[in-house]
C-alpha positions as CSV (number, residue, x, y, z in Angstrom):
1,M,58.8,-37.7,-246.8
2,S,55.6,-36.4,-245.4
3,T,54.4,-33.4,-243.9
4,H,54.1,-35.6,-240.5
5,K,57.3,-36.4,-240.6
6,Q,59.0,-33.0,-241.2
7,K,57.6,-31.5,-238.5
8,P,59.8,-32.4,-234.9
9,V,60.1,-34.5,-232.2
10,L,59.9,-32.7,-228.5
11,I,62.2,-34.3,-226.5
12,V,61.0,-33.3,-222.9
13,G,64.0,-33.2,-220.7
14,G,66.5,-33.8,-224.0
15,S,69.2,-31.6,-222.5
16,G,69.6,-34.1,-218.9
17,V,72.3,-36.4,-219.0
18,V,70.9,-39.5,-220.6
19,G,68.1,-37.0,-223.0
20,S,70.8,-35.1,-224.6
21,L,73.3,-38.4,-225.5
22,A,69.2,-40.1,-226.7
23,A,68.9,-36.9,-229.0
24,K,72.3,-37.3,-230.2
25,E,71.3,-41.5,-231.3
26,L,68.5,-40.0,-232.7
27,R,70.0,-37.3,-234.8
28,R,72.5,-40.5,-235.8
29,L,70.1,-42.9,-237.1
30,Q,68.1,-40.6,-238.5
31,P,70.1,-37.0,-239.5
32,T,68.0,-35.0,-241.5
33,L,64.6,-35.7,-238.8
34,P,64.2,-32.2,-237.1
35,I,64.2,-32.1,-233.4
36,T,63.2,-30.1,-230.6
37,I,65.3,-30.1,-227.2
38,G,62.5,-29.2,-224.2
39,G,63.2,-28.4,-220.8
40,R,63.0,-26.1,-218.0
41,D,66.4,-24.3,-219.2
42,L,66.3,-22.8,-221.9
43,A,69.9,-22.0,-222.4
44,R,71.2,-25.7,-221.7
45,A,67.9,-26.8,-224.1
46,E,69.5,-24.4,-226.5
47,A,73.3,-25.7,-226.2
48,V,72.1,-29.6,-227.1
49,A,70.0,-28.2,-229.8
50,R,73.3,-26.7,-231.4
51,E,75.4,-29.4,-231.1
52,L,72.7,-31.4,-232.7
53,G,72.4,-29.5,-235.6
54,H,68.7,-29.6,-237.5
55,A,67.1,-28.6,-234.0
56,D,66.0,-26.0,-231.8
57,A,64.9,-25.4,-228.4
58,T,61.9,-24.6,-226.9
59,R,61.3,-24.3,-222.7
60,V,58.5,-26.8,-221.5
61,D,55.6,-25.5,-218.9
62,L,54.6,-29.2,-217.8
63,T,52.3,-27.6,-215.0
64,R,50.2,-26.1,-218.6
65,A,48.1,-28.0,-220.5
66,D,49.7,-26.8,-223.7
67,L,53.0,-27.0,-222.1
68,G,54.0,-23.6,-222.8
69,Q,54.1,-24.5,-226.0
70,P,52.5,-21.8,-228.9
71,A,49.6,-22.2,-230.5
72,E,51.6,-22.6,-234.1
73,R,53.9,-25.0,-232.8
74,A,53.3,-28.5,-234.3
75,Y,55.0,-31.9,-233.7
76,S,55.9,-35.1,-234.7
77,A,56.0,-36.8,-231.6
78,V,56.6,-35.9,-228.1
79,V,59.5,-37.9,-225.8
80,M,58.8,-37.8,-222.1
81,F,62.2,-38.5,-220.2
82,L,61.1,-38.1,-216.9
83,K,58.3,-38.6,-214.9
84,D,55.2,-36.2,-215.8
85,D,53.1,-36.3,-212.7
86,S,50.3,-34.1,-214.1
87,L,50.7,-36.2,-217.7
88,N,50.3,-32.8,-219.4
89,S,52.9,-33.8,-221.8
90,L,50.8,-37.3,-222.9
91,R,47.0,-34.7,-223.1
92,Y,49.2,-32.6,-225.2
93,A,50.4,-35.2,-227.6
94,Q,46.7,-36.6,-227.6
95,A,45.4,-33.0,-228.7
96,Q,47.7,-33.3,-231.7
97,G,47.5,-36.2,-232.8
98,V,51.0,-37.2,-232.7
99,P,53.2,-40.6,-231.1
100,Y,54.3,-40.7,-227.2
101,Q,56.3,-42.3,-226.2
102,G,57.2,-42.2,-222.0
103,I,60.1,-44.2,-220.3
104,S,59.7,-43.2,-216.4
105,T,56.1,-45.1,-215.7
106,A,56.6,-48.0,-213.6
107,L,54.0,-50.8,-213.6
108,F,52.2,-49.8,-210.5
109,E,51.7,-46.4,-212.5
110,V,50.1,-47.2,-215.3
111,A,46.3,-46.7,-215.2
112,P,46.3,-42.6,-215.7
113,E,47.6,-43.4,-218.6
114,V,45.7,-46.4,-219.7
115,A,43.0,-44.6,-218.9
116,L,43.2,-41.7,-221.3
117,H,44.3,-43.4,-224.2
118,M,41.0,-45.6,-223.1
119,A,39.3,-42.0,-223.2
120,R,40.8,-41.2,-226.3
121,P,41.4,-44.4,-228.2
122,G,41.8,-42.6,-231.7
123,R,44.1,-39.4,-230.8
124,S,47.9,-41.0,-230.6
125,A,50.3,-44.0,-230.3
126,I,51.3,-44.6,-227.0
127,L,54.5,-46.6,-226.7
128,M,55.0,-47.7,-223.0
129,N,58.1,-48.0,-222.4
130,G,59.3,-48.0,-218.9
131,T,61.1,-51.2,-219.4
132,W,64.7,-52.2,-218.4
133,L,66.8,-50.1,-220.1
134,V,64.0,-48.5,-222.4
135,G,63.0,-52.0,-224.3
136,S,66.8,-53.2,-224.2
137,A,66.3,-56.2,-222.2
138,I,63.4,-56.8,-223.6
139,A,64.9,-56.9,-227.8
140,A,67.8,-59.3,-226.6
141,V,65.0,-61.6,-224.8
142,L,63.2,-62.0,-227.5
143,H,65.9,-62.6,-230.2
144,F,67.9,-65.4,-228.2
145,A,64.1,-66.8,-227.6
146,R,63.9,-67.8,-231.1
147,E,66.0,-70.3,-229.8
148,F,63.2,-72.2,-227.8
149,K,60.1,-74.3,-229.3
150,T,58.8,-73.6,-225.6
151,L,59.7,-71.1,-223.2
152,D,59.5,-71.6,-219.2
153,S,61.8,-69.3,-218.1
154,I,63.1,-65.9,-218.6
155,A,65.0,-64.7,-215.5
156,I,66.5,-61.3,-216.2
157,G,69.5,-59.7,-214.0
158,G,70.7,-56.1,-214.3
159,V,73.6,-54.9,-213.5
160,L,74.0,-51.3,-212.2
161,D,76.9,-49.2,-210.9
162,E,75.9,-47.1,-208.1
163,Q,77.8,-44.4,-209.7
164,D,75.9,-44.2,-212.9
165,V,72.5,-44.0,-211.8
166,G,71.8,-40.7,-213.6
167,G,71.2,-37.3,-213.4
168,P,68.5,-36.0,-210.9
169,A,65.3,-37.2,-212.9
170,A,66.7,-40.3,-213.2
171,Y,67.5,-40.3,-209.6
172,A,63.9,-39.1,-208.8
173,D,62.5,-42.3,-210.5
174,L,64.9,-44.9,-209.1
175,D,63.9,-43.6,-205.5
176,R,60.2,-43.3,-206.7
177,M,60.2,-46.4,-207.7
178,T,61.2,-48.2,-204.7
179,K,59.8,-46.2,-202.8
180,S,56.7,-46.1,-203.5
181,A,55.2,-49.5,-203.9
182,A,56.7,-52.3,-201.6
183,N,56.1,-55.1,-203.4
184,A,56.6,-56.3,-206.8
185,L,55.1,-57.9,-209.7
186,L,56.3,-61.2,-211.2
187,L,55.2,-64.6,-213.1
188,E,56.0,-67.7,-211.0
189,N,54.7,-71.4,-212.1
190,G,52.4,-69.4,-214.3
191,Q,50.9,-67.1,-211.4
192,W,51.7,-63.7,-211.1
193,R,52.7,-63.0,-207.6
194,W,53.4,-59.4,-205.8
195,V,56.9,-60.2,-203.0
196,D,57.8,-58.0,-201.0
197,S,61.7,-57.0,-200.4
198,T,62.4,-60.6,-198.6
199,E,60.8,-62.7,-201.2
200,G,61.8,-60.5,-204.1
201,M,65.2,-61.5,-203.6
202,R,67.2,-63.2,-206.1
203,K,71.3,-64.2,-206.3
204,F,73.0,-63.7,-209.9
205,R,76.2,-64.0,-211.5
206,D,77.1,-60.8,-213.0
207,S,79.8,-61.1,-216.3
208,T,83.3,-62.0,-213.6
209,G,80.9,-65.0,-212.0
210,L,80.3,-62.7,-208.9
211,E,77.5,-63.7,-207.1
212,V,75.5,-60.7,-207.2
213,Q,72.2,-59.9,-204.3
214,G,69.3,-58.6,-207.0
215,Q,66.0,-57.0,-206.1
216,A,62.9,-57.9,-208.0
217,Y,61.6,-54.6,-209.9
218,S,58.2,-52.9,-210.7
219,L,59.1,-52.7,-214.8
220,L,56.9,-53.4,-217.5
221,D,59.2,-56.6,-218.9
222,P,57.9,-59.2,-216.6
223,S,54.3,-58.8,-218.1
224,A,55.1,-57.7,-221.8
225,L,57.4,-60.9,-222.0
226,A,54.8,-63.0,-220.5
227,A,52.1,-61.8,-223.2
228,A,54.5,-62.7,-225.9
229,T,56.6,-65.7,-225.0
230,G,54.2,-67.5,-223.2
231,A,56.9,-68.2,-220.7
232,K,55.2,-69.8,-217.0
233,S,58.0,-67.8,-214.9
234,V,59.2,-64.3,-216.0
235,R,60.9,-62.0,-213.5
236,T,63.9,-58.6,-213.4
237,D,66.1,-58.2,-210.5
238,V,68.2,-55.6,-210.4
239,F,71.3,-55.5,-208.7
240,I,72.8,-51.7,-207.9
241,G,76.3,-51.5,-206.4
242,T,80.1,-51.5,-208.1
243,S,80.2,-53.0,-211.3
244,A,82.4,-55.5,-212.4
245,S,84.5,-53.3,-214.6
246,R,85.0,-50.7,-211.5
247,R,86.3,-53.5,-209.6
248,R,89.2,-53.8,-211.7
249,G,89.4,-50.1,-211.5
250,E,88.2,-48.9,-215.1
251,P,85.3,-46.7,-215.6
252,Y,81.8,-48.2,-214.4
253,S,79.8,-50.3,-216.7
254,T,76.5,-52.3,-216.8
255,E,75.0,-55.5,-217.3
256,I,72.2,-57.3,-219.0
257,I,72.3,-61.2,-217.6
258,I,69.6,-63.0,-219.6
259,E,69.2,-66.9,-218.4
260,L,66.3,-68.7,-220.7
261,E,65.2,-72.2,-220.0
262,G,63.0,-74.1,-222.3
263,T,62.9,-76.6,-225.1
264,R,63.9,-76.8,-228.2
265,P,62.5,-77.2,-231.6
266,D,63.9,-81.0,-231.5
267,G,62.4,-81.6,-228.5
268,T,65.0,-81.3,-226.0
269,P,65.1,-79.2,-222.9
270,A,67.4,-76.3,-222.9
271,R,69.1,-73.3,-220.9
272,T,70.9,-70.7,-222.0
273,R,72.8,-67.7,-220.9
274,H,73.9,-64.6,-222.5
275,E,75.6,-61.4,-221.0
276,L,74.8,-58.1,-222.7
277,I,77.6,-55.5,-221.4
278,H,78.2,-51.6,-222.5
279,P,81.5,-50.3,-221.1
280,A,80.1,-46.6,-220.6
281,G,77.3,-47.2,-218.6
282,Q,73.5,-47.2,-218.8
283,A,72.8,-44.0,-220.8
284,P,74.2,-45.2,-224.1
285,V,71.6,-48.3,-223.7
286,T,68.8,-46.1,-222.8
287,A,69.4,-43.7,-225.6
288,V,69.2,-46.5,-228.3
289,G,66.1,-47.5,-226.9
290,V,64.6,-44.3,-227.0
291,A,65.8,-43.7,-230.5
292,V,64.8,-46.9,-231.9
293,G,61.4,-46.2,-230.0
294,V,60.9,-43.3,-232.2
295,E,62.2,-44.3,-235.1
296,R,59.5,-47.1,-234.9
297,L,56.5,-44.7,-233.9
298,L,56.9,-42.6,-236.9
299,G,57.6,-45.7,-239.6
300,L,61.2,-44.3,-239.9
301,A,62.3,-48.1,-239.3
302,G,60.6,-51.1,-239.2
303,G,56.8,-50.8,-240.9
304,A,54.8,-48.0,-241.3
305,P,53.9,-45.5,-239.0
306,V,52.4,-46.8,-236.1
307,E,48.7,-46.2,-235.7
308,P,46.8,-44.6,-232.2
309,G,46.5,-47.5,-229.7
310,L,48.5,-48.3,-226.7
311,Y,51.7,-50.4,-227.4
312,L,54.3,-52.6,-225.6
313,P,57.8,-52.6,-227.3
314,T,57.7,-56.0,-227.8
315,V,54.8,-55.4,-230.2
316,L,56.3,-52.9,-232.4
317,I,60.4,-53.1,-232.1
318,E,62.0,-56.0,-234.6
319,P,64.7,-57.3,-231.7
320,E,66.9,-58.1,-234.4
321,Y,66.9,-54.3,-235.2
322,H,67.4,-52.9,-232.2
323,L,69.8,-55.5,-230.5
324,R,72.1,-54.9,-233.9
325,R,71.7,-50.9,-233.1
326,L,73.0,-51.2,-229.3
327,Q,75.9,-53.5,-230.8
328,E,77.0,-50.2,-233.1
329,S,76.4,-47.9,-229.6
330,G,79.2,-50.8,-228.3
331,L,77.4,-53.0,-226.5
332,Q,79.4,-56.6,-226.3
333,V,77.1,-59.8,-226.4
334,R,78.3,-62.9,-225.0
335,G,76.8,-66.6,-224.4
336,A,75.7,-69.2,-226.6
């Protein structure tokens, strides 16, 4: 193992609700990888680090260019679990010459990160993973798309229980993404369109067949999947309400409904529907996405360490590997 890999991964926000679960998932996948839990509350971060083992904690100050880290501290990667409005975390990763993964940047917010990469293109591998449940929907789409010769339409329907939004950082992300941009970007019949809240509505059926009202969401999934598949229509819609399991009196769950249309290798038209259901909600799905992204960036799975550049998960992450890890975490896959 190289010296680069022996340095700890800094997870900023790793003591939060989903961040701590992602740290545990990364520990499960990589038992010997050093991890540093970063946060404003050092005591909370230290508690998570003790539970992980082979980990430590540090107080992170996002208002400082050095994140408040001692000059002698060095990391193998920086992972952001909250929106860093200063982007000091990305600048810090670039200064150290290490990979960076962010999961909270919406489609309409990517310009500052792209500009930082263009200013210093040889410094860091930047994985832009502001996608639905951190690349989980993308991985499933790319896996099922292999049944098609050509793909015409991709429709993703996310079901997020209103009790399963997450901690304060996740609430802040959801509030910002739904209020800061009045319109959402989708691909329709080969044309990119910004649609308002009325045009952006789409009804789809959840895993029980109940029709729910989804709203187009400005994430990176449509852009990434259109580039990867050549589909003429791509959209991501999210329903936030009562999940099917909670309607049955059980704990909340999360669902990803994937509907594809296109042509099979034999030339016949085809339409498929797959349902991905996690009975523990969105947190373990998100956690797997983060852990898989870290593995890939560091060359711990799927290939050599990633060279500096600007990346989407469609470019880096092997869909079957991601999907297998999701199923190991309890994800159920239905459909044909």
